[in-house]
C-alpha atoms as one frame of an Amber mdcrd trajectory, in Angstrom:
protein
 -40.218 107.651  33.696 -42.234 104.767  33.379 -43.491 104.800  29.764 -47.301
 104.412  29.882 -48.813 102.209  26.913 -49.132 103.986  23.781 -46.978 107.273
  24.705 -44.600 108.734  22.759 -40.954 107.413  24.049 -38.740 110.579  24.165
 -35.684 108.048  24.628 -36.512 107.001  21.497 -35.681 110.765  19.671 -32.021
 111.788  18.351 -29.618 113.061  21.131 -27.269 116.033  19.754 -23.605 116.919
  21.268 -23.742 120.667  21.326 -20.506 120.839  20.241 -20.764 119.500  17.406
 -24.953 120.453  16.245 -26.392 123.203  17.449 -30.175 122.959  17.663 -32.321
 125.441  18.967 -35.575 125.507  21.041 -37.908 127.914  22.485 -40.617 127.116
  25.247 -42.812 129.566  26.706 -44.322 128.926  30.239 -41.675 126.608  30.888
 -41.204 126.724  34.481 -43.493 124.991  35.483 -46.014 121.570  34.740 -45.892
 119.904  31.018 -43.540 123.189  29.997 -40.801 122.248  32.561 -40.891 118.793
  31.503 -40.460 119.870  28.153 -37.265 121.709  28.531 -36.399 119.067  30.994
 -36.102 116.533  28.121 -35.031 119.354  25.307 -31.843 119.795  27.688 -31.153
 116.048  27.808 -31.250 115.797  23.804 -28.549 117.995  23.788 -30.408 121.273
  23.144 -30.449 125.251  23.879 -33.420 126.324  24.969 -34.703 129.409  25.379
 -37.195 129.355  28.518 -39.170 132.456  28.212 -41.726 133.894  30.509 -42.583
 136.457  32.696 -41.459 136.066  36.062 -37.120 136.007  36.167 -36.788 134.460
  39.680 -39.455 131.747  39.092 -37.629 131.298  35.481 -34.353 131.315  36.525
 -35.524 128.814  39.786 -36.946 126.225  37.265 -33.821 126.380  35.016 -31.860
 125.347  38.304 -34.074 122.347  39.185 -34.026 121.416  35.821 -30.129 121.244
  35.729 -30.399 119.229  39.266 -33.023 116.811  37.700 -30.811 116.093  34.657
 -27.707 115.206  36.667 -29.698 112.487  38.774 -31.521 111.444  35.601 -27.784
 110.900  33.668 -26.013 109.511  36.931 -27.855 106.416  36.417 -26.699 106.279
  32.390 -24.680 103.071  31.326 -21.184 103.875  30.106 -22.689 104.057  25.786
 -25.333 106.651  27.134 -22.840 108.638  28.994 -20.718 109.164  25.316 -23.749
 109.449  23.115 -25.875 111.924  25.385 -25.186 115.276  26.182 -26.809 118.053
  27.876 -27.688 121.618  26.150 -28.223 124.584  27.399 -30.859 126.535  29.065
 -31.131 130.612  28.887 -34.516 132.651  30.436 -35.662 135.625  27.878 -38.342
 137.755  29.378 -41.648 137.116  27.556 -45.010 138.662  28.838 -48.193 136.996
  27.049 -50.629 139.516  28.622 -48.074 142.612  26.977 -47.708 142.062  22.981
 -45.008 144.635  23.069 -43.387 142.013  25.226 -43.542 139.434  23.132 -42.391
 141.622  20.136 -39.024 142.111  22.378 -38.654 139.266  23.636 -38.687 137.812
  19.785 -36.215 140.491  18.903 -33.698 139.568  21.751 -33.840 136.012  21.039
 -33.257 137.135  17.147 -29.763 138.766  18.422 -28.789 136.278  19.846 -29.113
 133.363  17.306 -30.054 133.295  13.841 -31.888 130.137  13.505 -34.724 128.134
  15.585 -35.270 124.639  15.411 -38.311 124.008  17.597 -40.880 126.563  18.712
 -43.154 125.668  21.472 -45.861 127.459  22.340 -47.111 126.243  25.893 -47.648
 129.094  28.127 -51.569 129.754  28.345 -54.235 130.165  30.981 -57.575 128.520
  31.964 -61.329 129.149  33.138 -60.187 132.328  34.452 -62.443 135.151  34.799
 -63.391 138.075  32.479 -60.446 140.824  31.813 -59.706 143.069  29.048 -55.978
 143.178  28.931 -53.922 146.469  27.725 -53.809 145.468  24.182 -57.862 145.454
  24.470 -58.416 141.468  23.703 -60.149 139.244  26.192 -57.231 137.529  28.379
 -57.584 134.074  27.687 -57.805 134.775  23.754 -54.662 136.549  24.052 -52.713
 134.500  26.353 -53.554 131.082  24.610 -54.164 132.323  21.129 -52.698 136.098
  19.786 -49.576 136.207  22.095 -48.391 133.074  20.549 -49.527 134.454  16.801
 -47.995 137.105  16.966 -44.587 135.697  18.688 -44.303 133.191  15.937 -44.707
 135.315  13.010 -41.955 137.413  14.692 -39.801 134.647  14.870 -40.072 133.568
  11.160 -36.882 134.654  10.205 -34.923 132.073  12.567 -37.847 129.220  11.647
 -36.709 129.681   7.882 -33.186 129.591   8.219 -33.224 126.501   9.937 -34.253
 124.753   7.084 -30.896 124.724   6.104 -30.233 122.101   8.473 -33.098 120.389
   9.684 -37.030 120.611   9.718 -37.945 123.517  11.752 -41.426 123.080  13.625
 -43.808 125.516  15.556 -45.762 123.843  18.156 -49.184 125.480  19.913 -50.413
 124.154  23.568 -54.367 123.387  22.756 -57.201 121.659  24.640 -60.097 119.044
  24.706 -61.639 121.886  25.712 -61.939 123.496  22.255 -64.516 121.580  21.524
 -66.567 124.550  23.606 -66.338 126.412  20.832 -69.833 125.343  19.656 -69.898
 128.078  16.928 -67.257 130.475  15.580 -66.627 133.997  17.512 -64.864 137.039
  15.691 -61.745 137.925  17.833 -62.999 141.441  18.379 -65.992 139.410  20.530
 -65.210 139.334  24.172 -67.943 136.846  24.569 -68.557 138.504  28.142 -72.386
 136.842  28.589 -74.314 136.063  31.177 -74.097 133.075  32.726 -70.601 134.314
  33.740 -69.666 130.751  34.726 -70.670 129.207  31.303 -69.179 131.888  29.224
 -65.464 131.089  30.965 -65.074 127.655  29.195 -66.642 129.102  26.446 -64.134
 131.749  25.879 -61.910 129.630  26.867 -62.771 126.727  24.213 -62.630 129.642
  21.939 -59.285 130.850  22.491 -57.754 126.793  21.933 -60.157 125.957  18.999
 -58.642 129.123  17.126 -55.047 127.548  18.465 -55.405 124.644  16.229 -57.318
 126.926  13.732 -53.763 128.810  13.576 -51.158 125.942  13.569 -53.261 124.557
  10.350 -53.261 127.964   8.166 -49.946 128.243   8.974 -49.254 124.351   7.914
 -50.755 124.972   5.171 -49.149 128.782   4.697 -45.458 127.397   5.156 -44.544
 124.154   3.590 -41.450 122.749   5.155 -41.893 124.270   8.926 -43.660 121.041
  10.583 -46.971 122.842  12.294 -49.082 121.127  15.646 -51.372 121.548  18.023
 -51.585 120.130  21.002 -53.853 118.670  23.932 -51.066 117.173  26.484 -54.223
 115.639  29.071 -56.509 116.525  31.860 -53.142 117.411  34.290 -53.994 117.101
  37.990 -51.107 118.673  39.003 -51.400 121.800  37.386 -51.861 125.405  39.009
 -54.048 126.476  35.982 -57.522 125.353  37.840 -56.061 127.200  40.894 -58.545
 130.554  40.801 -62.046 127.851  40.890 -59.941 125.830  43.666 -60.635 129.380
  45.305 -64.139 129.617  45.231 -65.738 129.637  48.227 -68.367 126.471  47.816
 -68.124 126.123  44.380 -63.573 125.773  44.723 -64.524 122.207  47.001 -67.301
 120.638  44.396 -64.978 121.414  41.585 -61.675 120.537  42.851 -63.322 117.391
  43.896 -64.789 116.920  40.686 -61.549 117.137  38.634 -59.724 114.604  41.365
 -62.039 112.331  40.388 -61.219 112.803  36.727 -57.905 112.810  37.506 -58.145
 109.566  39.070 -59.904 107.894  36.175 -58.225 109.932  32.644 -55.642 111.660
  34.302 -51.946 111.779  33.382 -48.264 113.427  35.416 -46.938 116.661  34.112
 -44.135 114.521  32.508 -47.093 112.167  31.100 -48.468 115.658  29.763 -45.320
 116.246  28.009 -44.964 114.001  26.156 -47.156 114.714  22.863 -45.578 117.807
  23.027 -42.184 115.655  22.936 -43.391 113.708  20.038 -44.452 116.671  18.130
 -41.356 117.995  18.773 -38.535 115.994  17.937 -40.280 112.462  16.488 -39.031
 111.817  12.923 -41.418 109.954  11.509 -43.906 112.796  11.199 -43.756 114.720
   8.273 -44.903 117.423   5.557 -48.423 115.046   5.544 -48.379 115.326   9.279
 -48.230 119.315   9.148 -51.406 120.885  11.149 -52.317 117.815  12.932 -54.219
 117.905  15.909 -51.740 115.786  19.149 -53.684 114.417  21.943 -52.315 112.769
  25.253 -49.395 110.263  24.790 -48.418 111.639  21.150 -51.603 110.260  19.352
 -53.356 112.163  16.219 -57.010 112.334  15.830 -59.109 115.179  14.369 -59.997
 118.130  16.136 -63.659 119.636  16.406 -65.625 120.147  12.975 -65.579 124.002
  14.428 -62.055 124.063  14.718 -61.702 122.003  11.391 -63.851 124.497   9.398
 -62.240 125.858   6.584 -64.088 129.345   6.687 -63.515 129.891  10.462 -59.703
 128.699   9.730 -58.711 131.409   7.121 -61.210 134.163   9.299 -59.219 133.899
  12.415 -56.064 133.636  10.348 -56.963 136.930   8.405 -58.981 139.058  11.230
 -55.939 138.436  13.835 -53.531 139.342  11.250 -55.820 142.992  10.275 -56.024
 143.325  14.192 -52.402 143.155  15.338 -51.774 145.469  12.281 -54.627 147.921
  13.655 -52.488 147.851  16.819 -49.401 148.812  15.068 -47.684 145.224  15.127
 -45.060 144.552  13.055 -45.694 141.040  11.342 -42.570 139.181   9.535 -45.027
 137.206   6.932
């Protein structure tokens, strides 16, 4: 890929030989977009990557396509690179953010296969979709973007802690510059179903992505020795996340044109969008002092919004989500 100035270069990260060093990663939503390229680069670096998602056929097709792309890229390696760079492996496990029991089952299935987890990437998400309540009783954007990765991460804590014996484990949760739409703190039990619907669709999205930042901040404080980061990948033009808005009568064409204009000036490709995630996952220059940071396009660290950084908001997001999950009967391995 062509490397944009100031963007993280994944080729600077360590390459592992799976025959000698077993490094394990999980990527949710790895069958398309930035998740696809995240899986590709981890696979190229020798990781055993578990690609978790809802649609088995799509994920398995993505795995095949990633294998093909990896073969294409490795064919241009020089003799030294061919000796020192080894492909990892990929495996599918079912995972549905809209069904929290599925999230628990996925964690259990993974723990039956692996004792250690070195990198957990909560990449799956939805954006700007209509109001809906899931079967678990959450507003859908809040559940997919925050509650599902929250539950998943805490259920995988034993494997993350076990990985400390041979590496510094890392947890990443995808956020967005859209977190700035959370202009004040909202309780997780507030479905935020208010008029005008078009405006509050984006406020619900912003609240979920703001909570993702708070989740990683609190996780970093509670679990030293496990690095935690939230990520804004960038403005991605080639993504399915805008599909609902693109299909709206009349407004869809306006929205599509507006995002194409924005994409022309500030947009990045899906692969460029994956670089912030890849830096958080693999850059050895990041340490305990950086844990809890918010990384933006290309991998730079900046401060998120004041709402995201407010300590009371951070504590309340953590405590209320634990309380609500326990009320619903879910087990949390704190």
